[in-house]
N, C-alpha and C positions, 0 to 999 in steps of 0.2 A: 629500773628500763632492764634487768634480766629478766623479767613475767612477760616487758611488750616483746622485745626477743624468743623468745616460746613462743609465742604467737603467734610470730610472723613465722616461725621454722615451720609451725603446723600450719599455718594458711601456706605457705608455698609447698610446703609436700602433699597438699590435700589440691592445691591446684596443677603439677606436676601428672596425679593421679590420674585426674579430672582430662587432662590432654591425652595420658594415656590411653583411658577407657574409649573416648572417643575416635582412634584412630581407625581403622575399619584392618589397617597392617598391621599383624603384630610386629613382625622385626620393625615394621618404621617407629612401631611404639615403642621397640624394646630399645634402640636407639636413641629414641628421646627420653626414655626412665635413667638410661646409664648416661647421658649427658646430665639431663637436669641431677639426678643423684651426686655425679661429681663435683658440678658447679655447684650445688648445698655442702655438701662436704670438705668443697674447697677453700670458699667466702662464708660462707654464712657464719655469724657471732655466738651460734648454737651448734656450732661442729661439735658431734661427739670426736670427732681427729684433735689430741690435740696437735697445738702451734706449728709446731716443725716436724711432726708426721710426714714424710715421703709420699704417704699415699694423698695427699694435698696435694702434690705435683702430680705423679703420675696415675690417678685414677684408684679408683676400688677394682680391683681384680672382678671378672665377671667370665663366666665362657660367653661365647656365640652362640646368639642364639638357634635354638635346634627344633626345629617344630615338631620336632616327636616326642617331646616334654610338652605338652600342650594337648588337653584332654576336656572333652566338651562330652557332658553329666549330665544323665535324666535328673532331673527334681527328685528327691526320696531317694534315689538309687544309689545307694553305695555311702550317698553325705553323712546320713543318720547317724556314722557312727565315727565320723570325724568330730573335732570340737570346732567351731563356726562362730567366729566374732565377729558384729557388724560393726562396723564401721564408715560411717556416713553414706555416700553410696555406695561403697564397696563392702566385703569379708576378707578379713583376713583366718588364717588357720595356719597356727602354730605346728611348727611339725620339727621334731629333731632333722637337723641337718640343715634342712633348708625353709630356717626359722620362720616363709610365710608367703606366700604365695597370692599375684594379683587374681582375682577372681571377674567373671564377667556375665554375660550369657542373656539369656530371655527368660518367660516365664515358664518353659519347658524344660531349660538347660542351663547348667552352670557350666562355666569353661573356670578351669584350675589351669594354668601356666606358671610352672614349673621354673620358667625364664625370667621369671618376674621375681623369683625369691630372694630374699635377702636376709642379711645379720641384724635383730635387733643394733641397736647403738649403743646397747650396755658393752658390746662383742671391741668396743672401740673404747669405751671408757666408763667406770665405773661409776660414774656419776648417774648416769642412766640405767632404770631398771626392766628385767628382761621380761616376759614375757615366757611362762617354760611349757613346752609340748608335750602336754597330758598325755601319759603310758598308747591309749587309743592311736595317736599321730606320729607313733616311730613308723620310719618308715626301714623296711628289711633290704633296701636296695643303693649304692650310692647313684644318688643324684647328681650330673655333672650337666646341671642348670643351675641360672643368678648368680647371684654375689657369691664368690670363692673367698678363700683364707687366703690372704694376704702369704 
C-alpha cells in the first residue's frame, strides 16, 4: 500500500506542475501551485508533514508572487554553469536557500521563476532524501521568493 500511495503522490505532483506550466499567467499559476501543494501536504498519506503539524492547517509559508524573480534566459547563455536535472517535461535546479524552481521556456530561452522555489520534502521529514545544491548553484543573494521557512 505504501508504494502505491508514493506513486500516487508523484503522479499528483506531476499533474500539479503540468497545470502550472500550462497556465500563461505566472501569478495565477503561482496561486494554483500554492493551493495544490497545500492540499497535498495537508491531505495526502505520503505528506512529509507529521500528522499533527500546524502547517497542515495553515499551509506552507510562501512569499507572494513577485515578477522580479522571474527570468527568461537565452539557452546556452549562463545556464551551463548551473547543475540542471531533467524531470519529465520540466527541469529542477537545486540551489542553496531556494532548493528548486519551476522552469519553462521555448526553444530559444529558459524561464527560471524563483517564485516556484520550494524546500524538498526532507526539510519536513528526515525519511525523505534531499538533493543537495552543488557548489556552483550557491546564490550570493537572499531569495525572497517561493517557499519560506516557517
